[in-house]
All heavy atoms as an XYZ file, in Angstrom:
856
protein
N      20.325   -242.769    -50.746
C      20.036   -244.182    -50.631
C      21.322   -245.010    -50.755
O      21.543   -245.921    -49.985
C      19.010   -244.573    -51.700
C      18.612   -246.014    -51.672
S      17.633   -246.328    -50.203
C      17.167   -247.980    -50.497
N      22.162   -244.676    -51.762
C      23.403   -245.424    -51.942
C      24.346   -245.251    -50.761
O      25.057   -246.167    -50.395
C      24.107   -244.996    -53.233
C      23.401   -245.543    -54.458
O      22.660   -246.517    -54.363
N      23.612   -244.911    -55.598
N      24.366   -244.033    -50.184
C      25.224   -243.806    -49.022
C      24.797   -244.693    -47.860
O      25.648   -245.255    -47.167
C      25.176   -242.337    -48.595
C      25.984   -241.421    -49.468
C      25.971   -240.019    -48.905
C      26.781   -239.089    -49.800
N      26.808   -237.727    -49.272
N      23.508   -244.832    -47.641
C      23.007   -245.668    -46.548
C      23.400   -247.120    -46.761
O      23.800   -247.822    -45.815
C      21.492   -245.541    -46.428
N      23.337   -247.607    -47.981
C      23.713   -248.984    -48.274
C      25.208   -249.182    -48.043
O      25.632   -250.179    -47.455
C      23.322   -249.357    -49.725
C      21.799   -249.406    -49.848
C      23.930   -250.690    -50.137
C      21.293   -249.561    -51.257
N      26.019   -248.219    -48.494
C      27.468   -248.328    -48.308
C      27.847   -248.307    -46.828
O      28.716   -249.062    -46.388
C      28.192   -247.209    -49.046
C      28.274   -247.365    -50.560
C      28.887   -246.118    -51.181
C      29.084   -248.585    -50.922
N      27.207   -247.444    -46.074
C      27.499   -247.359    -44.642
C      27.087   -248.645    -43.941
O      27.828   -249.185    -43.122
C      26.817   -246.122    -44.014
C      27.490   -244.859    -44.548
C      26.868   -246.182    -42.491
C      26.798   -243.572    -44.174
N      25.926   -249.185    -44.288
C      25.457   -250.445    -43.706
C      26.415   -251.579    -44.038
O      26.757   -252.398    -43.185
C      24.040   -250.776    -44.207
O      23.169   -249.696    -43.868
C      23.524   -252.066    -43.591
N      26.881   -251.623    -45.284
C      27.821   -252.668    -45.691
C      29.143   -252.530    -44.944
O      29.732   -253.530    -44.512
C      28.061   -252.606    -47.196
N      29.619   -251.310    -44.766
C      30.871   -251.087    -44.054
C      30.760   -251.522    -42.595
O      31.678   -252.135    -42.045
C      31.276   -249.621    -44.137
N      29.646   -251.222    -41.961
C      29.439   -251.620    -40.569
C      29.364   -253.138    -40.465
O      29.938   -253.743    -39.561
C      28.167   -250.951    -39.996
C      27.781   -251.553    -38.655
C      28.375   -249.453    -39.873
N      28.697   -253.788    -41.408
C      28.589   -255.244    -41.393
C      29.957   -255.900    -41.567
O      30.289   -256.872    -40.885
C      27.640   -255.716    -42.490
N      30.773   -255.374    -42.474
C      32.113   -255.917    -42.680
C      32.959   -255.709    -41.432
O      33.692   -256.602    -41.000
C      32.784   -255.275    -43.921
C      34.260   -255.610    -43.976
C      32.084   -255.727    -45.189
N      32.870   -254.555    -40.828
C      33.632   -254.278    -39.613
C      33.212   -255.181    -38.465
O      34.049   -255.686    -37.731
N      31.931   -255.411    -38.319
C      31.452   -256.288    -37.259
C      31.887   -257.730    -37.497
O      32.269   -258.437    -36.569
C      29.930   -256.211    -37.153
N      31.856   -258.164    -38.742
C      32.261   -259.538    -39.060
C      33.746   -259.746    -38.814
O      34.170   -260.812    -38.369
C      31.911   -259.864    -40.505
N      34.557   -258.734    -39.100
C      35.997   -258.895    -38.916
C      36.398   -258.834    -37.449
O      37.476   -259.264    -37.087
C      36.763   -257.831    -39.709
O      36.520   -256.556    -39.163
N      35.546   -258.323    -36.608
C      35.861   -258.208    -35.185
C      35.125   -259.253    -34.362
O      34.821   -259.051    -33.210
C      35.501   -256.802    -34.693
N      34.815   -260.410    -34.958
C      33.998   -261.406    -34.277
C      34.809   -262.428    -33.490
O      34.267   -263.423    -33.059
C      33.101   -262.118    -35.290
O      33.902   -262.845    -36.200
N      36.102   -262.233    -33.317
C      36.894   -263.156    -32.509
C      36.396   -263.110    -31.077
O      36.047   -262.056    -30.567
C      38.364   -262.774    -32.567
N      36.365   -264.273    -30.453
C      35.814   -264.346    -29.109
C      36.860   -264.880    -28.146
O      37.638   -265.764    -28.482
C      34.598   -265.251    -29.092
C      33.460   -264.719    -29.923
C      32.264   -265.655    -29.885
O      32.332   -266.718    -29.303
N      31.180   -265.244    -30.506
N      36.842   -264.330    -26.980
C      37.710   -264.823    -25.912
C      36.857   -265.644    -24.965
O      35.680   -265.368    -24.775
C      38.353   -263.659    -25.176
N      37.456   -266.637    -24.406
C      36.710   -267.462    -23.471
C      37.658   -268.334    -22.671
O      38.872   -268.324    -22.868
N      37.097   -269.101    -21.767
C      37.890   -270.015    -20.966
C      38.308   -271.210    -21.812
O      37.588   -271.640    -22.698
C      37.081   -270.488    -19.761
C      36.663   -269.401    -18.769
C      35.788   -269.991    -17.677
C      37.886   -268.743    -18.167
N      39.459   -271.740    -21.499
C      39.949   -272.919    -22.206
C      39.172   -274.153    -21.785
O      38.767   -274.290    -20.631
C      41.418   -273.160    -21.874
O      42.204   -272.089    -22.264
N      39.009   -275.062    -22.731
C      38.477   -276.376    -22.384
C      39.599   -277.154    -21.718
O      40.777   -276.797    -21.852
C      37.995   -277.126    -23.636
O      39.130   -277.416    -24.462
C      36.966   -276.323    -24.413
N      39.283   -278.230    -21.016
C      40.367   -279.031    -20.416
C      41.384   -279.524    -21.449
O      42.590   -279.521    -21.180
C      39.618   -280.200    -19.765
C      38.276   -279.627    -19.433
C      37.966   -278.686    -20.574
N      40.935   -279.900    -22.630
C      41.846   -280.361    -23.680
C      42.741   -279.227    -24.156
O      43.952   -279.417    -24.353
C      41.050   -280.936    -24.864
O      40.258   -282.019    -24.391
C      41.964   -281.414    -25.969
N      42.172   -278.023    -24.356
C      42.970   -276.878    -24.787
C      44.015   -276.515    -23.736
O      45.174   -276.245    -24.057
C      42.072   -275.676    -25.070
C      41.217   -275.838    -26.296
C      40.165   -274.739    -26.430
O      39.928   -273.992    -25.461
O      39.572   -274.644    -27.515
N      43.617   -276.515    -22.466
C      44.558   -276.167    -21.406
C      45.647   -277.225    -21.270
O      46.796   -276.911    -20.984
C      43.836   -275.955    -20.072
C      44.729   -275.389    -19.016
C      45.190   -274.078    -19.118
C      45.137   -276.146    -17.935
C      46.036   -273.545    -18.158
C      45.978   -275.620    -16.969
C      46.431   -274.318    -17.081
N      45.302   -278.491    -21.481
C      46.310   -279.559    -21.453
C      47.342   -279.331    -22.551
O      48.544   -279.477    -22.335
C      45.634   -280.913    -21.635
C      46.546   -282.085    -21.404
C      45.791   -283.419    -21.531
N      44.610   -283.465    -20.689
C      43.352   -283.585    -21.170
N      43.132   -283.666    -22.457
N      42.335   -283.634    -20.339
N      46.898   -278.939    -23.750
C      47.818   -278.632    -24.846
C      48.688   -277.436    -24.525
O      49.892   -277.430    -24.813
N      48.102   -276.410    -23.928
C      48.850   -275.214    -23.500
C      49.948   -275.622    -22.525
O      51.114   -275.233    -22.665
C      47.882   -274.218    -22.865
C      48.527   -273.072    -22.119
C      48.899   -271.915    -22.789
C      48.753   -273.141    -20.748
C      49.485   -270.852    -22.105
C      49.331   -272.097    -20.061
C      49.692   -270.945    -20.738
O      50.275   -269.906    -20.060
N      49.601   -276.422    -21.531
C      50.557   -276.873    -20.527
C      51.669   -277.706    -21.163
O      52.847   -277.548    -20.824
C      49.837   -277.680    -19.436
O      48.796   -276.860    -18.883
C      50.780   -278.096    -18.330
N      51.303   -278.573    -22.101
C      52.292   -279.389    -22.806
C      53.276   -278.503    -23.553
O      54.498   -278.739    -23.533
C      51.588   -280.353    -23.779
O      50.709   -281.207    -23.035
C      52.578   -281.196    -24.547
N      52.779   -277.453    -24.204
C      53.645   -276.520    -24.939
C      54.588   -275.781    -23.998
O      55.783   -275.647    -24.284
C      52.802   -275.502    -25.707
S      51.914   -276.194    -27.107
N      54.066   -275.300    -22.887
C      54.882   -274.552    -21.928
C      55.970   -275.444    -21.342
O      57.128   -275.029    -21.210
C      54.012   -273.946    -20.804
C      53.015   -272.944    -21.392
C      54.873   -273.285    -19.736
C      53.623   -271.848    -22.209
N      55.630   -276.675    -21.003
C      56.628   -277.590    -20.451
C      57.741   -277.856    -21.458
O      58.920   -277.878    -21.103
C      55.958   -278.897    -20.028
C      55.110   -278.753    -18.779
C      54.301   -279.996    -18.460
O      54.339   -280.979    -19.240
O      53.606   -279.979    -17.430
N      57.392   -278.036    -22.719
C      58.404   -278.290    -23.754
C      59.279   -277.060    -23.968
O      60.494   -277.170    -24.122
C      57.735   -278.695    -25.051
N      58.672   -275.871    -23.975
C      59.431   -274.636    -24.199
C      60.321   -274.306    -23.005
O      61.348   -273.646    -23.158
C      58.481   -273.481    -24.486
N      59.951   -274.757    -21.819
C      60.724   -274.472    -20.605
C      62.070   -275.179    -20.598
O      63.017   -274.703    -19.968
C      59.944   -274.896    -19.362
O      58.807   -274.095    -19.207
N      62.155   -276.292    -21.301
C      63.412   -277.041    -21.334
C      64.471   -276.202    -22.048
O      64.272   -275.751    -23.158
C      63.217   -278.375    -22.053
C      62.284   -279.312    -21.327
C      62.017   -280.582    -22.108
O      62.735   -280.855    -23.090
O      61.074   -281.285    -21.733
N      65.573   -275.956    -21.387
C      66.664   -275.196    -21.986
C      66.522   -273.686    -21.883
O      67.326   -272.946    -22.420
N      65.481   -273.201    -21.202
C      65.332   -271.759    -21.007
C      65.460   -271.466    -19.515
O      65.313   -272.347    -18.678
C      63.966   -271.237    -21.508
O      62.916   -271.852    -20.759
C      63.783   -271.501    -22.980
N      65.701   -270.221    -19.225
C      65.851   -269.809    -17.832
C      64.704   -268.882    -17.451
O      64.551   -267.813    -18.022
C      67.189   -269.094    -17.632
C      67.492   -268.771    -16.193
C      68.878   -268.188    -16.040
C      69.153   -267.886    -14.587
N      70.462   -267.276    -14.403
N      63.881   -269.306    -16.505
C      62.834   -268.457    -15.972
C      61.712   -268.141    -16.943
O      61.237   -267.012    -16.996
N      61.259   -269.127    -17.695
C      60.160   -268.904    -18.646
C      58.883   -268.553    -17.895
O      58.479   -269.270    -16.977
C      59.927   -270.150    -19.502
C      58.795   -270.027    -20.513
C      59.268   -269.240    -21.726
C      58.294   -271.386    -20.936
N      58.278   -267.427    -18.254
C      56.990   -267.012    -17.712
C      56.073   -266.771    -18.899
O      56.298   -265.858    -19.698
C      57.101   -265.728    -16.861
C      55.730   -265.290    -16.382
C      58.049   -265.937    -15.692
N      55.067   -267.610    -19.024
C      54.162   -267.536    -20.170
C      52.899   -266.767    -19.835
O      52.429   -266.773    -18.691
C      53.788   -268.945    -20.620
N      52.356   -266.098    -20.849
C      51.079   -265.400    -20.692
C      49.968   -266.437    -20.555
O      50.043   -267.519    -21.138
C      50.822   -264.511    -21.902
N      48.953   -266.131    -19.774
C      47.838   -267.062    -19.601
C      46.827   -266.939    -20.742
O      45.989   -267.811    -20.905
C      47.147   -266.809    -18.266
C      47.998   -267.127    -17.072
C      48.160   -268.571    -16.853
N      46.880   -269.139    -16.419
C      46.743   -270.342    -15.952
N      47.775   -271.130    -15.854
N      45.577   -270.794    -15.580
N      46.897   -265.869    -21.510
C      46.034   -265.765    -22.682
C      46.879   -266.099    -23.908
O      48.051   -265.754    -23.982
C      45.380   -264.389    -22.793
C      46.377   -263.256    -22.727
O      47.484   -263.461    -22.204
O      46.052   -262.161    -23.205
N      46.289   -266.806    -24.831
C      47.006   -267.299    -25.991
C      46.029   -267.465    -27.140
O      44.808   -267.400    -26.960
C      47.696   -268.632    -25.671
C      46.744   -269.703    -25.187
C      46.143   -270.579    -26.080
C      46.437   -269.832    -23.835
C      45.262   -271.547    -25.641
C      45.555   -270.793    -23.396
C      44.973   -271.661    -24.295
O      44.096   -272.612    -23.864
N      46.570   -267.684    -28.316
C      45.745   -267.954    -29.483
C      45.899   -269.416    -29.853
O      46.969   -270.000    -29.682
C      46.167   -267.073    -30.659
C      46.021   -265.580    -30.442
C      46.598   -264.811    -31.628
C      44.573   -265.205    -30.228
N      44.834   -269.991    -30.364
C      44.865   -271.396    -30.752
C      44.141   -271.551    -32.082
O      43.113   -270.922    -32.319
C      44.234   -272.286    -29.657
C      44.336   -273.761    -30.024
C      42.815   -271.898    -29.390
C      43.937   -274.685    -28.893
N      44.715   -272.361    -32.956
C      44.111   -272.682    -34.244
C      43.892   -274.186    -34.265
O      44.843   -274.950    -34.353
C      45.024   -272.229    -35.388
C      44.402   -272.468    -36.741
O      43.211   -272.698    -36.857
N      45.226   -272.424    -37.764
N      42.631   -274.595    -34.144
C      42.310   -276.021    -34.093
C      41.832   -276.494    -35.461
O      41.084   -275.801    -36.139
C      41.229   -276.287    -33.055
C      41.681   -276.010    -31.648
C      40.670   -276.439    -30.631
C      39.507   -275.481    -30.602
N      38.561   -275.744    -29.531
N      42.290   -277.690    -35.845
C      41.804   -278.310    -37.070
C      41.847   -279.824    -36.896
O      42.862   -280.378    -36.472
C      42.647   -277.884    -38.270
O      43.979   -278.284    -38.112
N      40.754   -280.464    -37.207
C      40.627   -281.916    -37.075
C      41.152   -282.402    -35.735
O      40.564   -282.122    -34.709
C      41.312   -282.629    -38.236
C      40.606   -282.361    -39.553
O      39.422   -282.100    -39.572
N      41.337   -282.420    -40.637
N      42.275   -283.099    -35.712
C      42.795   -283.687    -34.483
C      44.077   -283.026    -34.013
O      44.838   -283.608    -33.238
C      43.022   -285.186    -34.680
C      41.776   -285.913    -35.073
N      40.723   -286.107    -34.213
C      41.405   -286.453    -36.247
C      39.755   -286.742    -34.839
N      40.144   -286.977    -36.079
N      44.356   -281.802    -34.465
C      45.562   -281.091    -34.038
C      45.194   -279.692    -33.560
O      44.129   -279.170    -33.887
C      46.600   -280.972    -35.178
O      46.028   -280.195    -36.228
C      47.008   -282.338    -35.698
N      46.091   -279.100    -32.804
C      45.920   -277.724    -32.345
C      47.262   -277.015    -32.444
O      48.288   -277.566    -32.050
C      45.402   -277.686    -30.911
N      47.254   -275.805    -32.986
C      48.466   -274.989    -33.097
C      48.312   -273.835    -32.118
O      47.378   -273.044    -32.231
C      48.619   -274.476    -34.527
C      49.962   -273.886    -34.810
N      50.444   -273.721    -36.064
C      50.949   -273.434    -33.997
C      51.642   -273.183    -36.025
N      51.956   -273.000    -34.770
N      49.252   -273.733    -31.168
C      49.213   -272.717    -30.121
C      50.200   -271.597    -30.423
O      51.290   -271.843    -30.916
C      49.584   -273.339    -28.766
C      48.552   -274.279    -28.235
C      48.481   -275.590    -28.686
C      47.629   -273.869    -27.289
C      47.525   -276.467    -28.200
C      46.674   -274.731    -26.797
C      46.623   -276.030    -27.258
O      45.673   -276.886    -26.778
N      49.801   -270.371    -30.081
C      50.643   -269.178    -30.207
C      50.641   -268.496    -28.846
O      49.629   -267.954    -28.416
C      50.095   -268.234    -31.279
C      49.939   -268.887    -32.623
C      48.742   -269.476    -32.988
C      50.998   -268.921    -33.517
C      48.591   -270.080    -34.226
C      50.859   -269.520    -34.758
C      49.662   -270.112    -35.109
N      51.788   -268.516    -28.169
C      51.867   -268.056    -26.781
C      53.006   -267.047    -26.633
O      54.123   -267.305    -27.077
C      52.133   -269.254    -25.832
C      51.094   -270.354    -26.057
C      52.156   -268.790    -24.381
C      51.473   -271.684    -25.441
N      52.735   -265.914    -26.017
C      53.778   -264.940    -25.681
C      54.315   -265.259    -24.293
O      53.570   -265.694    -23.413
C      53.227   -263.513    -25.707
C      52.985   -263.031    -27.119
O      53.763   -263.300    -28.022
N      51.897   -262.309    -27.320
N      55.605   -265.036    -24.107
C      56.241   -265.324    -22.824
C      57.461   -264.429    -22.661
O      57.789   -263.634    -23.542
C      56.647   -266.803    -22.759
N      58.125   -264.564    -21.514
C      59.405   -263.895    -21.285
C      60.371   -264.900    -20.672
O      59.951   -265.878    -20.040
C      59.278   -262.676    -20.341
O      58.777   -263.114    -19.073
C      58.372   -261.606    -20.920
N      61.665   -264.656    -20.875
C      62.734   -265.469    -20.283
C      63.825   -264.523    -19.782
O      63.882   -263.366    -20.174
C      63.347   -266.470    -21.299
C      62.336   -267.510    -21.719
C      63.921   -265.753    -22.501
N      64.690   -265.054    -18.909
C      65.851   -264.294    -18.474
C      66.942   -264.417    -19.523
O      67.240   -265.513    -19.999
C      66.386   -264.788    -17.138
C      65.558   -264.373    -15.964
C      64.773   -265.169    -15.189
C      65.430   -263.051    -15.435
N      64.163   -264.438    -14.215
C      64.551   -263.115    -14.346
C      65.969   -261.815    -15.786
C      64.202   -262.014    -13.593
C      65.609   -260.707    -15.025
C      64.745   -260.815    -13.956
N      67.538   -263.277    -19.913
C      68.646   -263.274    -20.855
C      69.613   -262.173    -20.436
O      69.264   -260.994    -20.472
C      68.147   -263.046    -22.281
C      69.244   -263.201    -23.314
O      70.317   -263.726    -23.019
N      68.983   -262.728    -24.513
N      70.810   -262.540    -20.022
C      71.826   -261.586    -19.569
C      71.302   -260.671    -18.467
O      71.526   -259.463    -18.476
C      72.362   -260.751    -20.736
C      73.101   -261.599    -21.742
O      73.760   -262.567    -21.380
N      72.995   -261.231    -23.010
N      70.562   -261.242    -17.520
C      70.067   -260.484    -16.376
C      68.851   -259.628    -16.640
O      68.435   -258.874    -15.774
N      68.266   -259.725    -17.828
C      67.065   -258.940    -18.153
C      65.990   -259.844    -18.749
O      66.297   -260.885    -19.334
C      67.411   -257.825    -19.142
C      68.338   -256.787    -18.574
C      68.493   -255.610    -19.532
O      67.736   -255.435    -20.467
N      69.506   -254.796    -19.294
N      64.742   -259.422    -18.599
C      63.635   -260.171    -19.187
C      63.598   -259.894    -20.684
O      63.722   -258.750    -21.116
C      62.291   -259.779    -18.575
C      62.148   -260.028    -17.099
C      62.320   -261.451    -16.671
N      61.224   -262.314    -17.085
C      61.230   -263.635    -16.906
N      62.252   -264.233    -16.335
N      60.227   -264.351    -17.298
N      63.428   -260.927    -21.464
C      63.365   -260.804    -22.920
C      62.065   -261.446    -23.404
O      61.701   -262.533    -22.969
C      64.552   -261.514    -23.549
C      64.554   -261.477    -25.060
C      65.741   -262.223    -25.638
O      66.873   -261.768    -25.421
O      65.514   -263.259    -26.286
N      61.380   -260.764    -24.312
C      60.136   -261.292    -24.868
C      60.449   -262.422    -25.843
O      61.360   -262.319    -26.664
C      59.375   -260.185    -25.586
N      59.703   -263.511    -25.719
C      59.807   -264.640    -26.635
C      58.406   -265.070    -27.041
O      57.424   -264.771    -26.354
C      60.568   -265.838    -26.015
C      62.025   -265.496    -25.773
C      59.897   -266.330    -24.756
N      58.340   -265.765    -28.169
C      57.062   -266.307    -28.626
C      57.213   -267.807    -28.832
O      58.218   -268.280    -29.337
C      56.599   -265.615    -29.897
C      57.578   -265.678    -31.016
C      57.096   -264.893    -32.202
N      58.091   -264.984    -33.261
C      58.314   -264.053    -34.142
N      57.617   -262.955    -34.106
N      59.229   -264.222    -35.062
N      56.203   -268.513    -28.400
C      56.200   -269.966    -28.481
C      55.107   -270.377    -29.458
O      53.958   -269.946    -29.324
C      55.904   -270.595    -27.103
C      56.889   -270.093    -26.061
C      55.893   -272.112    -27.190
C      56.437   -270.333    -24.635
N      55.459   -271.179    -30.428
C      54.447   -271.784    -31.283
C      54.655   -273.284    -31.223
O      55.789   -273.762    -31.270
C      54.551   -271.270    -32.722
O      55.774   -271.635    -33.296
N      53.579   -274.014    -31.055
C      53.705   -275.462    -31.000
C      52.430   -276.122    -31.483
O      51.364   -275.513    -31.513
C      54.090   -275.939    -29.605
S      52.783   -275.818    -28.403
N      52.575   -277.361    -31.883
C      51.461   -278.182    -32.334
C      51.300   -279.358    -31.389
O      52.292   -279.983    -31.000
C      51.725   -278.727    -33.749
C      51.651   -277.646    -34.784
O      50.722   -276.872    -34.820
N      52.648   -277.590    -35.652
N      50.060   -279.651    -31.040
C      49.757   -280.845    -30.267
C      48.760   -281.676    -31.045
O      48.028   -281.171    -31.897
C      49.177   -280.512    -28.880
O      47.941   -279.815    -29.044
C      50.137   -279.677    -28.058
N      48.740   -282.951    -30.743
C      47.800   -283.859    -31.396
C      46.936   -284.521    -30.338
O      47.255   -284.518    -29.155
C      48.566   -284.908    -32.197
N      45.857   -285.093    -30.805
C      44.972   -285.810    -29.894
C      44.329   -284.884    -28.897
O      43.793   -283.835    -29.249
N      44.426   -285.250    -27.639
C      43.769   -284.467    -26.589
C      44.712   -283.485    -25.914
O      44.506   -283.103    -24.777
C      43.145   -285.405    -25.551
C      44.178   -286.299    -24.907
O      45.371   -286.169    -25.157
N      43.723   -287.206    -24.065
N      45.773   -283.077    -26.606
C      46.699   -282.091    -26.067
C      47.872   -282.680    -25.320
O      48.751   -281.957    -24.879
N      47.916   -284.000    -25.180
C      48.996   -284.627    -24.431
C      50.222   -284.909    -25.289
O      51.328   -284.973    -24.775
C      48.522   -285.929    -23.797
C      47.537   -285.700    -22.680
C      47.064   -286.998    -22.073
O      46.890   -287.987    -22.771
N      46.840   -286.988    -20.774
N      50.049   -285.086    -26.578
C      51.175   -285.445    -27.438
C      51.663   -284.222    -28.198
O      50.941   -283.625    -28.981
C      50.771   -286.537    -28.427
C      51.969   -287.100    -29.188
C      51.615   -288.360    -29.930
N      50.631   -288.158    -30.968
C      50.912   -287.794    -32.218
N      52.155   -287.589    -32.575
N      49.956   -287.640    -33.098
N      52.908   -283.845    -27.948
C      53.535   -282.701    -28.606
C      54.051   -283.135    -29.975
O      54.785   -284.118    -30.083
C      54.679   -282.171    -27.749
C      55.378   -280.922    -28.253
C      54.444   -279.729    -28.170
C      56.630   -280.658    -27.448
N      53.670   -282.410    -31.010
C      54.132   -282.706    -32.366
C      55.367   -281.876    -32.678
O      56.368   -282.385    -33.181
C      53.016   -282.438    -33.404
C      53.525   -282.631    -34.816
C      51.803   -283.320    -33.129
N      55.319   -280.579    -32.386
C      56.464   -279.703    -32.629
C      56.374   -278.486    -31.721
O      55.290   -278.112    -31.270
C      56.516   -279.250    -34.092
O      55.407   -278.418    -34.382
N      57.527   -277.875    -31.469
C      57.564   -276.644    -30.684
C      58.674   -275.745    -31.216
O      59.682   -276.236    -31.713
C      57.773   -276.928    -29.182
O      57.677   -275.704    -28.464
C      59.114   -277.551    -28.906
N      58.440   -274.450    -31.136
C      59.417   -273.475    -31.614
C      59.377   -272.263    -30.687
O      58.304   -271.761    -30.363
C      59.076   -273.069    -33.055
C      60.163   -272.255    -33.686
O      61.328   -272.393    -33.344
N      59.791   -271.397    -34.609
N      60.557   -271.806    -30.257
C      60.665   -270.645    -29.389
C      61.563   -269.632    -30.090
O      62.701   -269.950    -30.426
C      61.265   -271.058    -28.035
C      61.275   -269.967    -26.986
C      60.678   -270.490    -25.701
C      62.679   -269.496    -26.745
N      61.042   -268.437    -30.342
C      61.776   -267.370    -31.026
C      61.700   -266.081    -30.221
O      60.792   -265.902    -29.409
C      61.178   -267.088    -32.413
C      61.425   -268.198    -33.403
O      62.557   -268.714    -33.451
O      60.476   -268.559    -34.128
N      62.620   -265.174    -30.486
C      62.551   -263.839    -29.884
C      61.370   -263.086    -30.466
O      60.981   -263.306    -31.611
C      63.831   -263.059    -30.167
O      64.919   -263.657    -29.525
N      60.807   -262.172    -29.678
C      59.709   -261.332    -30.154
C      58.390   -261.715    -29.526
O      58.328   -262.469    -28.566
N      57.337   -261.142    -30.097
C      55.979   -261.356    -29.590
C      55.042   -261.591    -30.749
O      55.236   -261.079    -31.835
C      55.502   -260.137    -28.798
C      56.370   -259.834    -27.588
C      55.763   -258.808    -26.672
N      54.496   -259.182    -26.093
C      54.340   -260.038    -25.078
N      55.368   -260.650    -24.572
N      53.157   -260.293    -24.593
N      53.985   -262.355    -30.489
C      52.895   -262.476    -31.446
C      51.976   -261.281    -31.250
O      51.723   -260.862    -30.124
C      52.079   -263.755    -31.208
C      52.805   -265.015    -31.565
C      53.158   -265.920    -30.582
C      53.129   -265.291    -32.884
C      53.812   -267.088    -30.909
C      53.787   -266.461    -33.215
C      54.133   -267.362    -32.230
N      51.510   -260.704    -32.324
C      50.553   -259.610    -32.251
C      49.408   -259.894    -33.199
O      49.576   -260.587    -34.202
C      51.188   -258.258    -32.631
O      51.701   -258.350    -33.959
C      52.307   -257.887    -31.673
N      48.264   -259.369    -32.871
C      47.112   -259.493    -33.749
C      47.032   -258.245    -34.595
O      47.114   -257.128    -34.081
C      45.822   -259.638    -32.948
C      45.692   -260.957    -32.256
C      44.385   -261.030    -31.502
O      43.969   -260.075    -30.859
N      43.727   -262.169    -31.586
N      46.876   -258.443    -35.885
C      46.694   -257.276    -36.746
C      45.233   -256.853    -36.665
O      44.335   -257.684    -36.658
C      47.078   -257.598    -38.194
O      46.276   -258.648    -38.678
N      45.036   -255.570    -36.564
C      43.673   -255.071    -36.487
C      43.126   -254.905    -37.895
O      43.832   -254.509    -38.820
C      43.622   -253.740    -35.734
O      44.433   -252.796    -36.405
N      41.869   -255.250    -38.040
C      41.231   -255.137    -39.347
C      40.929   -253.679    -39.645
O      40.543   -252.913    -38.771
C      39.948   -255.947    -39.370
N      41.146   -253.284    -40.865
C      40.824   -251.930    -41.277
C      39.793   -251.994    -42.386
O      39.925   -252.762    -43.329
C      42.061   -251.222    -41.830
C      42.825   -250.452    -40.813
C      43.917   -249.635    -41.482
O      44.590   -250.080    -42.386
N      44.079   -248.420    -41.021
N      38.785   -251.187    -42.257
C      37.771   -251.079    -43.284
C      37.820   -249.662    -43.815
O      37.733   -248.697    -43.061
C      36.360   -251.395    -42.734
C      35.319   -251.228    -43.807
C      36.331   -252.787    -42.152
N      37.970   -249.537    -45.112
C      38.035   -248.227    -45.719
C      36.925   -248.123    -46.761
O      36.825   -248.940    -47.656
C      39.387   -248.031    -46.381
C      39.551   -246.667    -46.993
C      40.928   -246.500    -47.541
N      40.953   -245.301    -48.363
C      42.038   -244.792    -48.877
N      43.185   -245.374    -48.661
N      41.985   -243.717    -49.610
N      36.092   -247.132    -46.586
C      34.984   -246.924    -47.503
C      35.118   -245.532    -48.088
O      35.257   -244.542    -47.375
C      33.626   -247.049    -46.777
C      32.480   -246.766    -47.738
C      33.484   -248.419    -46.156
N      35.117   -245.469    -49.400
C      35.142   -244.190    -50.081
C      33.850   -244.054    -50.885
O      33.432   -244.986    -51.559
C      36.339   -244.103    -51.031
C      37.663   -244.088    -50.282
C      38.843   -243.927    -51.221
O      38.644   -243.510    -52.376
O      39.958   -244.228    -50.785
N      33.248   -242.907    -50.781
C      32.002   -242.654    -51.476
C      32.299   -241.713    -52.646
O      32.853   -240.634    -52.451
C      30.944   -242.024    -50.537
C      29.650   -241.746    -51.263
C      30.720   -242.937    -49.344
N      31.925   -242.175    -53.819
C      32.138   -241.339    -55.015
C      31.173   -240.156    -54.998
O      30.040   -240.280    -54.567
C      31.917   -242.173    -56.271
N      31.683   -239.040    -55.422
C      30.839   -237.847    -55.480
C      30.610   -237.457    -56.920
O      31.448   -237.689    -57.781
C      31.499   -236.703    -54.716
C      31.637   -237.022    -53.236
C      32.227   -235.845    -52.488
O      32.404   -234.776    -53.007
N      32.532   -236.077    -51.226
N      29.469   -236.841    -57.161
C      29.132   -236.396    -58.526
C      29.933   -235.181    -58.915
O      30.263   -234.318    -58.245
C      27.649   -236.060    -58.646
C      26.817   -237.336    -58.494
O      27.314   -238.435    -58.718
N      25.582   -237.176    -58.097
C-alpha cells in the first residue's frame, strides 16, 4: 500500500514539474521579442535569433530569454539575449547580450523506498 502511494506521489510530482507549455506568441509578446532582437542587433554582425524563446511575464513587464548566433572572426558564435520590455512590448527597459546559450534544466524526481 505504501509503495503505491509513493509511486503515485512521484508520478504527480513529475507531471507537475513538466507542465511548461509551448504555444504561439500573442501579438504583444511577439512585439516585445522583435523589440529585443532589434536592440541586440545594434553593434553585432549577422545576428540570427531563434524563433522559440522563453518569457517571464509579471504585471506590466516581460523578461525575454533568447538564444541567437553572431559572426565572430569568420565563425558563428552562440550568444544569449536577455531583455526587459514594458507596456505592450514596444518600450525596451534593458537588454543584455552575452556569449553562450540559455538552457532549461530538467527536473529530476528521486524516490527511494525504505525496506524492512
